[in-house]
C-alpha positions as CSV (number, residue, x, y, z in Angstrom):
1,M,157.7,162.1,113.1
2,S,155.1,159.5,114.3
3,N,154.6,158.5,117.9
4,Y,153.5,155.0,116.9
5,T,155.0,152.3,119.1
6,R,154.9,148.7,117.8
7,I,153.7,146.2,120.4
8,E,155.2,142.7,120.1
9,A,153.2,139.6,121.1
10,D,154.2,137.9,124.4
11,E,154.2,134.6,122.7
12,P,154.3,133.8,119.0
13,L,151.1,132.4,117.5
14,T,151.6,128.9,116.3
15,E,148.0,128.1,115.5
16,T,145.4,130.0,113.6
17,P,142.5,131.0,115.9
18,Q,139.3,129.1,115.2
19,I,135.9,130.6,115.4
20,P,133.3,128.6,117.3
21,L,130.8,126.8,115.1
22,E,127.8,127.8,117.2
23,A,126.8,130.4,119.8
24,P,127.7,129.3,123.4
25,S,124.9,128.5,125.8
26,P,124.3,130.3,129.1
27,Q,125.9,127.4,130.9
28,Q,129.0,127.7,128.9
29,Y,129.3,131.4,129.7
30,E,129.2,130.5,133.4
31,Q,131.9,127.9,133.0
32,G,134.4,130.4,131.8
33,P,136.4,131.0,128.6
34,I,135.0,129.4,125.5
35,G,137.3,127.2,123.4
36,V,136.9,125.5,120.1
37,A,133.4,124.2,119.6
38,Q,133.1,120.4,119.8
39,P,130.7,118.4,117.8
40,L,127.4,117.6,119.6
41,N,127.0,114.1,120.9
42,H,123.6,112.9,119.9
43,P,122.3,109.8,121.7
44,T,122.6,106.7,119.6
45,S,121.7,103.8,121.8
46,W,118.4,103.0,123.5
47,V,120.0,103.5,126.9
48,Q,121.3,107.0,126.1
49,K,117.9,108.0,124.7
50,L,116.1,106.6,127.8
51,K,118.4,108.7,130.0
52,Q,116.8,111.8,128.4
53,S,113.4,110.8,129.8
54,S,111.6,113.2,132.1
55,H,110.3,110.3,134.1
56,P,112.8,107.4,133.7
57,I,111.4,105.3,136.5
58,A,107.8,105.6,135.2
59,L,109.1,104.8,131.7
60,L,110.9,101.7,132.8
61,F,107.9,100.4,134.7
62,Y,105.7,101.1,131.7
63,M,108.0,99.1,129.4
64,F,108.3,96.3,131.9
65,F,104.6,95.8,132.3
66,R,104.0,96.1,128.6
67,I,106.7,93.5,127.7
68,S,106.7,91.1,130.7
69,P,103.3,89.4,130.2
70,I,104.3,88.5,126.6
71,V,107.8,87.3,127.6
72,I,106.3,85.2,130.4
73,Y,103.7,83.8,128.0
74,I,106.4,82.6,125.6
75,F,109.2,81.5,128.0
76,G,107.3,81.1,131.3
77,N,106.8,77.4,131.0
78,I,110.6,76.9,130.8
79,V,111.3,78.9,134.0
80,I,108.3,77.4,135.9
81,S,109.5,73.9,135.0
82,L,112.7,74.6,136.9
83,I,110.9,75.8,140.0
84,A,107.8,73.6,140.2
85,S,106.9,70.1,139.0
86,N,103.2,70.3,139.6
87,N,100.4,72.7,138.5
88,K,102.7,74.4,136.0
89,F,99.9,75.5,133.8
90,I,98.0,77.1,136.7
91,I,101.1,79.0,137.9
92,H,101.8,80.1,134.4
93,F,98.2,81.2,133.8
94,I,97.8,83.1,137.1
95,T,101.2,84.9,136.7
96,I,100.2,86.2,133.2
97,I,96.8,87.3,134.5
98,L,98.4,89.3,137.3
99,L,100.9,90.9,135.0
100,I,98.2,91.8,132.5
101,S,96.1,93.4,135.3
102,A,99.1,95.3,136.6
103,D,99.9,96.6,133.1
104,F,96.3,97.8,132.6
105,W,96.2,99.6,136.0
106,N,99.7,101.1,135.6
107,L,99.0,102.3,132.0
108,K,95.6,103.8,132.9
109,N,96.5,105.5,136.1
110,I,100.2,106.3,136.2
111,S,102.1,106.0,132.9
112,G,99.6,107.9,130.7
113,R,99.4,110.8,133.1
114,L,103.2,111.1,133.7
115,L,104.5,110.3,130.2
116,V,102.0,112.1,127.9
117,G,99.8,114.0,130.3
118,L,96.6,112.0,129.5
119,R,94.2,110.1,131.8
120,W,90.8,108.5,131.3
121,W,88.3,106.7,133.5
122,N,84.7,105.5,133.4
123,E,81.7,106.9,135.3
124,I,78.2,105.5,135.7
125,E,75.7,108.4,135.3
126,K,72.0,108.3,135.6
127,I,70.0,109.1,132.4
128,E,67.9,112.2,132.9
129,G,64.2,111.6,132.4
130,E,64.5,107.8,132.7
131,E,64.1,106.3,136.1
132,G,66.4,103.4,137.0
133,E,68.4,103.8,133.7
134,F,72.2,104.4,133.8
135,E,74.8,104.9,131.1
136,N,78.6,104.3,131.0
137,V,80.4,107.5,130.3
138,W,84.1,107.8,129.4
139,V,85.8,110.8,130.9
140,F,89.0,112.2,129.3
141,E,91.5,114.4,131.0
142,S,94.6,116.1,129.3
143,C,97.3,118.2,130.8
144,D,97.7,122.0,130.2
145,P,98.8,122.6,126.6
146,T,101.7,124.7,127.9
147,K,103.1,121.7,129.8
148,Y,106.3,120.2,128.2
149,I,105.9,116.6,127.0
150,N,109.2,114.9,126.6
151,P,109.5,113.5,123.1
152,I,111.3,110.3,124.3
153,D,108.5,109.6,126.7
154,S,105.8,110.3,124.1
155,K,107.4,108.2,121.4
156,V,108.0,105.2,123.7
157,F,104.5,105.5,125.1
158,W,102.6,105.4,121.8
159,L,105.0,102.8,120.3
160,F,104.4,100.3,123.0
161,L,100.7,101.2,123.3
162,Y,100.0,100.0,119.7
163,L,102.6,97.2,119.5
164,N,101.3,95.4,122.5
165,P,97.9,94.4,121.0
166,I,99.6,93.4,117.7
167,A,101.9,91.0,119.6
168,W,98.9,89.5,121.5
169,F,97.0,89.1,118.2
170,V,99.9,87.1,116.7
171,L,100.2,84.9,119.7
172,G,96.4,84.4,119.7
173,F,96.6,83.3,116.1
174,L,99.3,80.8,116.9
175,A,97.4,79.5,119.9
176,L,94.4,78.9,117.7
177,L,96.5,76.9,115.2
178,K,97.8,74.8,118.1
179,F,94.2,74.3,119.5
180,Q,95.4,75.8,122.9
181,F,92.0,77.1,123.8
182,L,92.7,77.9,127.4
183,Y,95.7,80.0,126.4
184,L,93.5,81.5,123.7
185,L,91.1,82.6,126.5
186,L,94.0,84.3,128.3
187,I,95.0,86.1,125.1
188,V,91.4,87.3,124.5
189,I,91.5,88.9,128.0
190,A,94.9,90.5,127.3
191,L,93.7,91.8,123.9
192,F,90.5,93.2,125.4
193,L,92.4,95.2,128.1
194,S,95.1,96.3,125.7
195,I,92.7,97.5,123.0
196,T,90.6,99.3,125.6
197,N,93.6,101.3,126.8
198,G,94.7,101.9,123.2
199,L,91.3,103.2,122.1
200,A,90.8,105.3,125.3
201,F,94.2,107.0,125.1
202,T,93.7,107.6,121.4
203,K,90.4,109.3,122.0
204,C,91.8,111.1,125.0
205,D,94.6,112.5,122.8
206,K,92.3,113.7,120.1
207,F,89.8,115.1,122.6
208,G,92.6,117.1,124.3
209,K,93.9,118.5,121.0
210,A,90.5,119.4,119.8
211,N,89.7,121.1,123.2
212,N,93.0,123.0,123.0
213,I,92.2,124.2,119.5
214,A,88.7,125.3,120.5
215,N,90.0,127.2,123.6
216,D,92.7,128.9,121.4
217,I,90.1,130.0,118.8
218,F,87.7,131.2,121.6
219,S,90.5,133.2,123.3
220,K,91.6,134.8,120.1
221,A,88.0,135.6,119.0
222,S,87.1,137.0,122.4
223,G,90.3,139.0,122.5
224,T,89.6,140.5,119.1
225,I,86.0,141.4,120.0
226,F,87.1,143.0,123.3
227,S,89.8,145.0,121.6
228,R,87.3,146.4,119.1
229,L,84.7,147.2,121.7
230,N,87.2,148.7,124.2
231,P,86.9,152.5,123.9
232,F,90.2,153.0,125.6
233,G,92.1,150.6,123.3
């Protein structure tokens, strides 16, 4: 005779249990019981993607200063005509110059350092052995290779860095066709500053990657040599 006792369920099962599609995260463990896995919501719009930025304020200012001089160049005369009746060209010209200068300074000193961990500057150094001779030296600085660089910040940074001079080049070509030589002078200034930043950050990025590779090779080589020479290893 068996002592087996049948245990009845408190409530009949009406649905077949579903196995979660993926392992729960530590945050889900802390929240309590885990239900049926829901499909992940990937960001689809620009606003949703920008919300994932590590430095949203810096990213917005970066985009603003990259875009605003071009927008003011194209539509500024219309807005200025509603505000002032005299000296419209002077107001338009000065406004664009100020925005271009602000964009150059912000990109060089703030946006590059926060968004991609890169910074550059110029130094005037005396040439050794030649009295009274100086040279202009570009100095590049990159963040620690272990530092996390947000992919949203990085993609937006490099995209706007290279699109800006292309846009100014197109506007310069149109100004040349219209014989707007004063505006063409303005565009030459904008192109010079934009290309300077583009080349500097491109070199800075390559220099940082090469430096990280060299440091990695050196650390591995020195570690191997030390392990071979270490009598206690």
